[in-house]
N, C-alpha and C positions, 0 to 999 in steps of 0.2 A: 705660347700658352698663357692665358691670364692667371694672375696670382690667385691661389686658392686661400682665402682668408681663414683663420682659425674659426671654428664654430662659435657663434655668439648666441648662446642658448637663451631663449625667451624667459625661461624660469629664473635665470640670473637677474634679468631686468627687474623682476618684481621685488627682489631683495636689494635692488640698486647696488649690486656688486658684480658687474660684468667682468669677465676675466681679462684684465689688461686693457679694457676699453671704456671710455666714458659713455654714458647714456646719450643718444642723439637728442639734441635739445628740442627738436620739433615733436618728439614722441612723448606726449604727456601721459601721466598715470591713467587718465580716462582712455586714451588710445591703447595703451598697453593692456588694460583690462578687456577692452573690446576685442583686441587681437587674440588674447587668450581664450575668450569665449568662442570666437570663431574657429580657432584651431581645434578646440575640444569638440565642437560640433562636427567638424570634418572627420576627426578621428572616430567619433561615435558612429558616424554614418557610413563608414567604409564597409563594403560587403566582405563576406567571408573569403571570396576568391581574390581579394586585394583591390578590387575595382571600386570606382564610384560611377554612378549612372546619372543621366541628365534629368529625368522627370520633367522634361520641357517639351515644347511643341516641335522641336527639330528631330524628335525621335531618340532612340537609344544609341548613344555615342560613347561607350565606356572608355575607349582608348583616349579620346580627347579629354573627357572629364577626369580620368585618372591622372593624366599628365598634368592638367592644370591644378588639381588638388595637390599633387605631389610637389609642384613648384611652390605652392603656398606654404606647405610644410617646410620645404628647404629654406624658404625665406625667413623662417624663425631661427635658423641655425642648426636644426636637427639634420642628421645625415642618416645613411642606412645603418650605422652602427652606434651613433652617439646622439644623445638628446632625448627629451621626453616623447618625441614623435617618431623615433627611430623604427619601432615595430611597424607603424603604418607606412613609413617610407619604404621599408624593405618589402612589405607585401605588395605595394604598388609596383616596385621594380620587377618583382617576380611575375605579377600579372602581365606586364608589358612584354617581358621576355618570353612568356608562353604564347604570345600572340604575334609572332614574327613569321611572315609567310616566306616560302623559299625564294620568292622574288626579291625579298628585302623589305616589302611593305609591312609596316607595323599596323595591324588592324585585326579585328575579330574575324572569325570564319563562320558564315560568309561575311564579307566586309560590311561594316556599318556604313550608313549614308555619308556621302562626301568624305571618303576615307583619307584624302590628302591633308585635311585639317588635322585629324588625329595623328597621322603619320608625322606631320611637322611638329606638333606639340610634344609627341613622344620622343622625337630626336632631340629636341631642346632639353627636355627633362633628363633623358639618359646621358646626354653629353655632360650635364652638370654632375650627375651621379658618377660618371666615369672618373672624374678627378677626385671624388670623395671616397670611392670604394677602397677598402683596406685589404680585401681578400684578392690575391693575385689571380686566382682562377676565375672568379666572378668578373674581375676587371677585364681579363682577356676576353671573356664571353661578351661583355658589353661592347668592347672594341669591335669584335667581329660583327655584332649586330649593327653598330653604327656605320661601319664601313659598307655593309650591304645596303643599309638604308640610304646612305649618301649616293651610292650608285643608282638606286631606284629613283631617287629625286632627280639626279642628273639626266637619266634616260627619259624621265617624264616631262622635262622642260620643253615648252613649245618652241616653234621656230622663231617666235617673237621674243622669247626669253622669259615667259611667265609660266604659271601652272594653273590647273583647273581642279575640279573636285575629284576627278578620277585620274589615276596615273597613266591611263591609256587613251585619254580623250584628245590629246594634242591641241587642246584649247587653252585659254588662260583668262584670268581675272585677278584684280588687285589684291583682294584679301587673302586668297590662298597663296599668292606669290609672296606676300610679305611674310606669311608663316614659314615658307620654305627658306627664304633668305635668312631670317633670324635663326632658324634651326641649323642651317649650313654654317653660319658664322660661329655658333656655339660649338659645333663639331670641330671646326678649324681651330678655335681657341683652345679646345681640349686636346689638340694634337692629332685629330683624325684628318687624313688627306682629303682635301676638297678641291676639285679643279677650279683654277682661277677663272677660266672662261665661263663657267657656269654662274658664278656670282657676278662677274662683270656684265654678263648678258641680262641677268635679273635686275641689276641696278639700272641698266639702260632701259629696260622695260618700264620701270617706275618713272624715269625721267621722261620717256616718250609718252607716258600717260598723264602728264601734268598739263594744266591749263595756265595761261598767263598770270592768273591771280594766285597761283600756287596750289590750287586744289588738284587732287589726284582723281582721275576718272575711274569708273568701275573696270573698264578694260582699255587697252591701248588703242583700239579702233573705235571706241565709243566717243562721240563728240559732244556729250552732254556735260552737265555741271560736275564739278569735283565733289567727291564724297568725303565729308569731314572725318568719318571714322577711318577710312582707308588712308586718308592724308595723314592723320595722327600716327597710324602704324608705319607709314613710310618714313616719317621723321625719326621715329624710334630706331629703325634699322640703320638710317644714316648715322645717327649719333652713336649707336652702339658699336659701329665700325670706326668711330673716331673721325667721321667725315663732317665735322661741325662747320667747315668752311665750304661745303658743297653749295653751289649757287642756288639749288632748289631748296635746301634745308630750311633756311630762314623764312623764305616765302611760304613754304608749306606749313611751317609752324605757326606763322601769323594767321594763315587761313584757318587752321584747325582751332586756334584759340578764339577766333571771331565766331566760330560756329558751335563750339563745345563749351558749355558752362559747367563748372564744377559744383554749382550751387543748387542743382536739382537732379533728381533721378527720374528719368522718363524715357520711353522709347526702347525698342528692342536692341538698339546698338549702344546704349549708354555705357554698359560695362566693357564691351569690346573697345569702344573708342577711348575711354579713360584708362583702360589698361595700358594702352600704348602712349597716350598723351602724358600720363604720369611718368612713364619710363623716359620719354624724351625730355621732359622738363627736369627730372632728376639728373639725367646725364648732363644737361646744360648747367644746372645749379644756379646759385645766386638768388637775387630777390624774386625773380619770376617763380622759381621753384618754391621758395618759402611761402609766398602768397598763395600759390596754387595748393600746396599741401595743407595749409591751414584751412582753406575753403573745402577741399575735397574730403579731408578727414572729418571736419565738422558735419558735412552732409552725410557721409557714410555712417557715422556714429548715430545720427538722428534717425536713420532708417534700419538700423540693425534690429532684428527680431529678438524677442526675449530668450529664445533658445540658442542665440549666438550666430544664427545664419542671416543671410541677406536674400531678398527676393526682388522681383522686378525685371528679370531677364527672361526672354522667351526660351533661352537655353536651360532654365531651371535654377534652383537654389544652389546646387553644387558649383555651377559656373559663377553665379553672382557672388557667392561667398569666397571662392578661390580668388577671383579678381580683386575683390575688396581687400582681402588679406595681403595679396601681393603689393597693392598700392600702399597700404598702411605700413608695410614692413620695408619698403624701399630704403629708408634711411639706415637700416641695419647693414646693408651691403653684403648679405650672405650668399647671394646667387651671382656668380661671376658674370653671367650674361647681362645682368642688369647693373653691374658696377660702373662707377665713373672711370 
Protein backbone atom coordinates (compact mmCIF):
# COMPACT_ATOMS: atom_id res chain seq x y z
CA UNK A 1 0.00 0.00 0.00
CA UNK A 2 1.32 3.45 -0.86
CA UNK A 3 2.17 5.68 2.08
CA UNK A 4 -0.68 8.02 2.96
CA UNK A 5 0.96 11.37 3.56
CA UNK A 6 -0.45 13.71 6.23
CA UNK A 7 -2.92 16.22 4.79
CA UNK A 8 -1.21 19.34 3.48
CA UNK A 9 -4.03 21.84 3.71
CA UNK A 10 -4.07 24.50 1.07
CA UNK A 11 -5.17 27.10 3.62
CA UNK A 12 -1.86 26.60 5.42
CA UNK A 13 -0.01 27.41 2.23
CA UNK A 14 -1.45 30.90 2.11
CA UNK A 15 -0.03 31.63 5.54
CA UNK A 16 3.25 29.99 4.49
CA UNK A 17 3.18 27.74 7.54
CA UNK A 18 2.51 24.21 6.23
CA UNK A 19 2.48 21.56 8.96
CA UNK A 20 5.97 20.09 8.88
CA UNK A 21 6.57 20.65 5.17
CA UNK A 22 8.17 23.33 3.06
CA UNK A 23 6.24 25.06 0.33
CA UNK A 24 6.99 23.35 -3.04
CA UNK A 25 9.29 25.79 -4.80
CA UNK A 26 7.42 25.62 -8.12
CA UNK A 27 4.15 26.72 -6.52
CA UNK A 28 4.29 30.49 -6.60
CA UNK A 29 1.88 32.79 -4.72
CA UNK A 30 0.04 33.42 -8.01
CA UNK A 31 -0.45 29.69 -8.53
CA UNK A 32 -1.67 29.26 -4.97
CA UNK A 33 -4.20 32.05 -5.40
CA UNK A 34 -5.43 30.54 -8.67
CA UNK A 35 -5.79 27.16 -7.00
CA UNK A 36 -7.77 28.60 -4.12
CA UNK A 37 -10.14 30.39 -6.52
CA UNK A 38 -10.62 27.20 -8.52
CA UNK A 39 -11.29 25.06 -5.47
CA UNK A 40 -13.77 27.61 -4.16
CA UNK A 41 -15.56 27.58 -7.52
CA UNK A 42 -15.87 23.80 -7.40
CA UNK A 43 -17.21 23.89 -3.84
CA UNK A 44 -19.76 26.57 -4.75
CA UNK A 45 -20.99 24.64 -7.78
CA UNK A 46 -21.51 21.26 -6.12
CA UNK A 47 -25.15 20.14 -6.34
CA UNK A 48 -27.26 19.43 -3.27
CA UNK A 49 -27.05 15.68 -3.92
CA UNK A 50 -23.23 15.86 -3.78
CA UNK A 51 -22.67 15.61 -7.52
CA UNK A 52 -21.13 17.80 -10.17
CA UNK A 53 -22.46 17.62 -13.72
CA UNK A 54 -20.75 18.28 -16.99
CA UNK A 55 -22.72 21.00 -18.83
CA UNK A 56 -20.73 19.88 -21.88
CA UNK A 57 -21.40 18.36 -25.28
CA UNK A 58 -20.82 14.79 -24.04
CA UNK A 59 -24.06 14.82 -22.06
CA UNK A 60 -24.78 14.48 -18.38
CA UNK A 61 -22.07 12.34 -16.74
CA UNK A 62 -22.31 13.05 -13.00
CA UNK A 63 -20.30 10.04 -11.78
CA UNK A 64 -17.30 10.98 -13.91
CA UNK A 65 -17.54 14.70 -13.08
CA UNK A 66 -18.03 14.08 -9.36
CA UNK A 67 -15.03 11.79 -9.22
CA UNK A 68 -12.79 14.24 -11.08
CA UNK A 69 -13.91 17.18 -8.92
CA UNK A 70 -13.37 15.04 -5.83
CA UNK A 71 -9.82 14.24 -6.92
CA UNK A 72 -9.16 17.95 -7.40
CA UNK A 73 -10.32 18.63 -3.83
CA UNK A 74 -8.24 15.75 -2.45
CA UNK A 75 -5.24 17.20 -4.27
CA UNK A 76 -5.42 20.22 -1.93
CA UNK A 77 -5.01 18.03 1.15
CA UNK A 78 -8.65 17.99 2.24
CA UNK A 79 -10.08 14.59 3.20
CA UNK A 80 -13.62 13.45 4.06
CA UNK A 81 -13.10 14.65 7.63
CA UNK A 82 -10.35 17.28 7.58
CA UNK A 83 -9.63 20.47 5.71
CA UNK A 84 -11.66 23.35 4.29
CA UNK A 85 -13.23 21.20 1.57
CA UNK A 86 -14.06 18.19 3.75
CA UNK A 87 -17.86 18.76 3.53
CA UNK A 88 -17.71 18.78 -0.28
CA UNK A 89 -15.53 15.65 -0.33
CA UNK A 90 -17.88 13.83 2.02
CA UNK A 91 -20.93 14.75 -0.07
CA UNK A 92 -19.16 13.51 -3.21
CA UNK A 93 -18.39 10.18 -1.54
CA UNK A 94 -22.00 9.79 -0.45
CA UNK A 95 -23.26 10.54 -3.97
CA UNK A 96 -21.04 7.85 -5.48
CA UNK A 97 -21.93 5.28 -2.85
CA UNK A 98 -25.62 5.87 -3.60
CA UNK A 99 -25.00 5.04 -7.26
CA UNK A 100 -23.52 1.55 -7.03
CA UNK A 101 -25.38 -1.07 -9.06
CA UNK A 102 -25.80 -4.68 -7.83
CA UNK A 103 -23.36 -5.68 -10.59
CA UNK A 104 -20.66 -3.47 -9.03
CA UNK A 105 -20.89 -0.79 -11.73
CA UNK A 106 -20.64 2.73 -10.30
CA UNK A 107 -23.07 4.71 -12.44
CA UNK A 108 -26.34 6.56 -12.25
CA UNK A 109 -29.63 4.75 -12.93
CA UNK A 110 -30.18 4.46 -15.83
CA UNK A 111 -26.44 4.47 -16.55
CA UNK A 112 -24.99 7.65 -17.99
CA UNK A 113 -23.37 7.57 -21.41
CA UNK A 114 -20.12 5.59 -21.67
CA UNK A 115 -20.40 4.44 -18.04
CA UNK A 116 -17.00 2.73 -17.88
CA UNK A 117 -15.30 6.14 -17.86
CA UNK A 118 -17.22 7.21 -14.77
CA UNK A 119 -16.77 3.77 -13.21
CA UNK A 120 -12.99 4.02 -13.60
CA UNK A 121 -12.76 7.57 -12.24
CA UNK A 122 -15.02 6.64 -9.32
CA UNK A 123 -12.85 3.63 -8.46
CA UNK A 124 -9.76 5.86 -8.48
CA UNK A 125 -11.39 8.48 -6.24
CA UNK A 126 -12.88 5.97 -3.79
CA UNK A 127 -9.58 4.05 -3.58
CA UNK A 128 -7.95 7.28 -2.37
CA UNK A 129 -10.83 7.93 0.03
CA UNK A 130 -10.53 4.39 1.44
CA UNK A 131 -7.10 5.14 2.88
CA UNK A 132 -8.24 8.48 4.33
CA UNK A 133 -11.56 7.41 5.87
CA UNK A 134 -11.49 7.52 9.69
CA UNK A 135 -14.85 5.87 10.36
CA UNK A 136 -14.43 2.07 10.42
CA UNK A 137 -17.96 1.34 9.19
CA UNK A 138 -17.72 3.73 6.23
CA UNK A 139 -14.30 2.36 5.39
CA UNK A 140 -15.70 -1.18 5.37
CA UNK A 141 -18.52 -0.06 3.08
CA UNK A 142 -16.09 1.59 0.67
CA UNK A 143 -13.99 -1.57 0.63
CA UNK A 144 -17.01 -3.69 -0.30
CA UNK A 145 -17.91 -1.25 -3.07
CA UNK A 146 -14.36 -1.32 -4.43
CA UNK A 147 -14.15 -5.09 -4.32
CA UNK A 148 -17.36 -5.36 -6.35
CA UNK A 149 -16.18 -2.63 -8.71
CA UNK A 150 -12.90 -4.47 -9.33
CA UNK A 151 -14.81 -7.68 -10.10
CA UNK A 152 -17.00 -5.78 -12.57
CA UNK A 153 -13.96 -4.32 -14.31
CA UNK A 154 -12.26 -7.72 -14.46
CA UNK A 155 -15.36 -9.31 -15.98
CA UNK A 156 -15.69 -6.49 -18.53
CA UNK A 157 -12.15 -6.91 -19.88
CA UNK A 158 -12.11 -7.89 -23.56
CA UNK A 159 -10.31 -10.90 -24.98
CA UNK A 160 -7.54 -8.56 -26.13
CA UNK A 161 -7.10 -7.13 -22.63
CA UNK A 162 -8.80 -3.75 -22.98
CA UNK A 163 -12.12 -2.11 -22.13
CA UNK A 164 -14.84 -0.20 -23.97
CA UNK A 165 -17.55 2.29 -23.06
CA UNK A 166 -20.00 -0.32 -21.75
CA UNK A 167 -19.13 -3.19 -19.38
CA UNK A 168 -21.00 -5.69 -21.58
CA UNK A 169 -19.61 -4.71 -24.99
CA UNK A 170 -16.56 -7.01 -25.06
CA UNK A 171 -14.87 -4.43 -27.28
CA UNK A 172 -11.97 -2.17 -26.35
CA UNK A 173 -10.23 1.13 -26.99
CA UNK A 174 -7.25 2.91 -25.46
CA UNK A 175 -8.72 5.76 -23.43
CA UNK A 176 -11.17 3.60 -21.46
CA UNK A 177 -8.46 1.00 -21.00
CA UNK A 178 -6.08 3.52 -19.44
CA UNK A 179 -8.85 4.68 -17.09
CA UNK A 180 -9.39 1.12 -15.84
CA UNK A 181 -5.66 0.42 -15.43
CA UNK A 182 -5.14 3.52 -13.30
CA UNK A 183 -8.20 2.71 -11.20
CA UNK A 184 -7.15 -0.90 -10.67
CA UNK A 185 -3.67 0.13 -9.60
CA UNK A 186 -5.08 2.66 -7.15
CA UNK A 187 -7.26 -0.09 -5.68
CA UNK A 188 -4.33 -2.45 -5.44
CA UNK A 189 -2.18 0.21 -3.76
CA UNK A 190 -5.00 0.75 -1.25
CA UNK A 191 -5.02 -2.95 -0.37
CA UNK A 192 -7.99 -4.09 -2.50
CA UNK A 193 -7.33 -7.46 -4.19
CA UNK A 194 -6.81 -7.09 -7.94
CA UNK A 195 -6.06 -10.13 -10.13
CA UNK A 196 -2.55 -9.78 -11.51
CA UNK A 197 -3.59 -11.31 -14.82
CA UNK A 198 -6.09 -8.50 -15.40
CA UNK A 199 -3.46 -5.76 -15.10
CA UNK A 200 -0.88 -7.78 -17.03
CA UNK A 201 -3.39 -8.28 -19.84
CA UNK A 202 -4.16 -4.57 -19.88
CA UNK A 203 -0.48 -3.59 -20.06
CA UNK A 204 -0.01 -6.02 -22.95
CA UNK A 205 -2.95 -4.34 -24.66
CA UNK A 206 -1.22 -0.95 -24.45
CA UNK A 207 2.05 -2.41 -25.71
CA UNK A 208 0.32 -4.14 -28.63
CA UNK A 209 -1.41 -0.84 -29.49
CA UNK A 210 1.90 0.99 -29.97
CA UNK A 211 3.50 2.08 -33.20
CA UNK A 212 7.26 2.08 -33.87
CA UNK A 213 7.41 5.83 -33.18
CA UNK A 214 6.01 5.30 -29.66
CA UNK A 215 2.50 6.53 -30.39
CA UNK A 216 -0.43 4.54 -28.98
CA UNK A 217 -3.29 3.84 -31.40
CA UNK A 218 -6.98 4.19 -30.60
CA UNK A 219 -7.44 0.41 -30.50
CA UNK A 220 -5.16 -2.58 -30.62
CA UNK A 221 -6.44 -3.58 -34.08
CA UNK A 222 -6.38 -0.07 -35.51
CA UNK A 223 -3.43 0.44 -37.84
CA UNK A 224 -3.58 4.23 -37.95
CA UNK A 225 -1.43 6.87 -36.35
CA UNK A 226 -0.83 7.10 -32.63
CA UNK A 227 -3.10 9.34 -30.57
CA UNK A 228 -1.09 11.87 -28.51
CA UNK A 229 -3.68 12.07 -25.70
CA UNK A 230 -3.95 8.29 -25.29
CA UNK A 231 -0.16 8.02 -25.53
CA UNK A 232 0.29 10.50 -22.66
CA UNK A 233 -2.22 8.53 -20.61
CA UNK A 234 -0.35 5.29 -21.27
CA UNK A 235 2.92 6.83 -20.07
CA UNK A 236 1.24 7.98 -16.86
CA UNK A 237 0.07 4.48 -15.98
CA UNK A 238 3.51 3.01 -16.73
CA UNK A 239 5.18 5.53 -14.43
CA UNK A 240 2.58 5.31 -11.68
CA UNK A 241 3.30 1.58 -11.58
CA UNK A 242 7.02 2.29 -11.26
CA UNK A 243 7.72 0.96 -14.77
CA UNK A 244 10.08 3.80 -15.70
CA UNK A 245 12.35 1.36 -17.52
CA UNK A 246 9.64 -0.21 -19.69
CA UNK A 247 10.89 -0.17 -23.30
CA UNK A 248 7.78 1.66 -24.47
CA UNK A 249 7.66 4.30 -21.75
CA UNK A 250 10.43 6.63 -23.01
CA UNK A 251 9.40 6.30 -26.67
CA UNK A 252 5.79 7.03 -25.81
CA UNK A 253 6.74 10.00 -23.65
CA UNK A 254 8.87 11.45 -26.44
CA UNK A 255 5.95 11.01 -28.87
CA UNK A 256 3.51 12.72 -26.49
CA UNK A 257 5.84 15.65 -25.88
CA UNK A 258 6.38 16.16 -29.62
CA UNK A 259 2.64 16.49 -30.15
CA UNK A 260 1.37 18.14 -26.96
CA UNK A 261 2.34 21.71 -26.20
CA UNK A 262 1.82 23.08 -22.68
CA UNK A 263 1.80 26.62 -24.05
CA UNK A 264 -1.67 26.78 -25.58
CA UNK A 265 -5.19 25.65 -24.81
CA UNK A 266 -7.12 24.30 -27.74
CA UNK A 267 -8.96 21.25 -28.99
CA UNK A 268 -11.34 18.92 -27.20
CA UNK A 269 -8.54 16.76 -25.81
CA UNK A 270 -6.21 19.41 -24.33
CA UNK A 271 -7.31 18.85 -20.73
CA UNK A 272 -7.53 15.07 -21.08
CA UNK A 273 -4.04 14.88 -22.61
CA UNK A 274 -2.31 17.22 -20.17
CA UNK A 275 -3.98 15.61 -17.17
CA UNK A 276 -1.93 12.51 -17.97
CA UNK A 277 1.16 14.15 -19.44
CA UNK A 278 1.53 16.24 -16.29
CA UNK A 279 1.22 13.14 -14.10
CA UNK A 280 3.84 11.33 -16.19
CA UNK A 281 6.35 14.19 -16.09
CA UNK A 282 5.77 14.75 -12.38
CA UNK A 283 6.44 11.06 -11.78
CA UNK A 284 9.65 11.35 -13.77
CA UNK A 285 10.74 14.57 -12.07
CA UNK A 286 13.88 16.54 -12.84
CA UNK A 287 14.41 19.34 -15.33
CA UNK A 288 11.76 18.10 -17.76
CA UNK A 289 9.08 18.38 -15.08
CA UNK A 290 10.27 21.79 -13.90
CA UNK A 291 10.24 23.22 -17.41
CA UNK A 292 6.85 21.69 -18.20
CA UNK A 293 5.23 22.83 -14.94
CA UNK A 294 6.43 26.40 -15.44
CA UNK A 295 4.90 26.45 -18.93
CA UNK A 296 1.61 24.67 -18.15
CA UNK A 297 0.97 26.67 -14.98
CA UNK A 298 1.62 29.94 -16.80
CA UNK A 299 -0.79 28.87 -19.54
CA UNK A 300 -3.50 27.72 -17.15
CA UNK A 301 -3.33 30.88 -15.06
CA UNK A 302 -3.66 33.02 -18.18
CA UNK A 303 -6.89 31.19 -19.13
CA UNK A 304 -8.55 31.04 -15.71
CA UNK A 305 -11.89 32.86 -15.69
CA UNK A 306 -12.59 35.59 -13.18
CA UNK A 307 -14.97 33.31 -11.23
CA UNK A 308 -12.13 30.79 -10.67
CA UNK A 309 -13.13 28.19 -13.25
CA UNK A 310 -11.61 27.08 -16.56
CA UNK A 311 -13.37 26.46 -19.86
CA UNK A 312 -12.33 25.18 -23.27
CA UNK A 313 -13.22 21.50 -22.90
CA UNK A 314 -16.09 19.80 -24.68
CA UNK A 315 -16.74 18.05 -21.37
CA UNK A 316 -17.57 21.40 -19.74
CA UNK A 317 -16.12 23.70 -17.07
CA UNK A 318 -16.27 21.18 -14.20
CA UNK A 319 -13.92 18.85 -16.06
CA UNK A 320 -11.62 21.65 -17.28
CA UNK A 321 -11.44 23.14 -13.78
CA UNK A 322 -10.87 19.79 -12.08
CA UNK A 323 -8.04 18.82 -14.43
CA UNK A 324 -6.42 22.27 -14.15
CA UNK A 325 -6.45 22.00 -10.37
CA UNK A 326 -5.08 18.45 -10.37
CA UNK A 327 -2.17 19.59 -12.58
CA UNK A 328 -1.41 22.70 -10.56
CA UNK A 329 -1.48 20.79 -7.26
CA UNK A 330 0.68 17.82 -8.28
CA UNK A 331 3.71 19.23 -6.38
CA UNK A 332 1.75 18.95 -3.11
CA UNK A 333 1.75 15.14 -3.41
CA UNK A 334 -1.54 14.72 -1.56
CA UNK A 335 -3.08 12.02 -3.77
CA UNK A 336 -1.19 8.73 -3.40
CA UNK A 337 -2.04 7.58 -6.94
CA UNK A 338 -0.19 10.61 -8.32
CA UNK A 339 2.78 10.53 -5.94
CA UNK A 340 6.34 9.81 -7.02
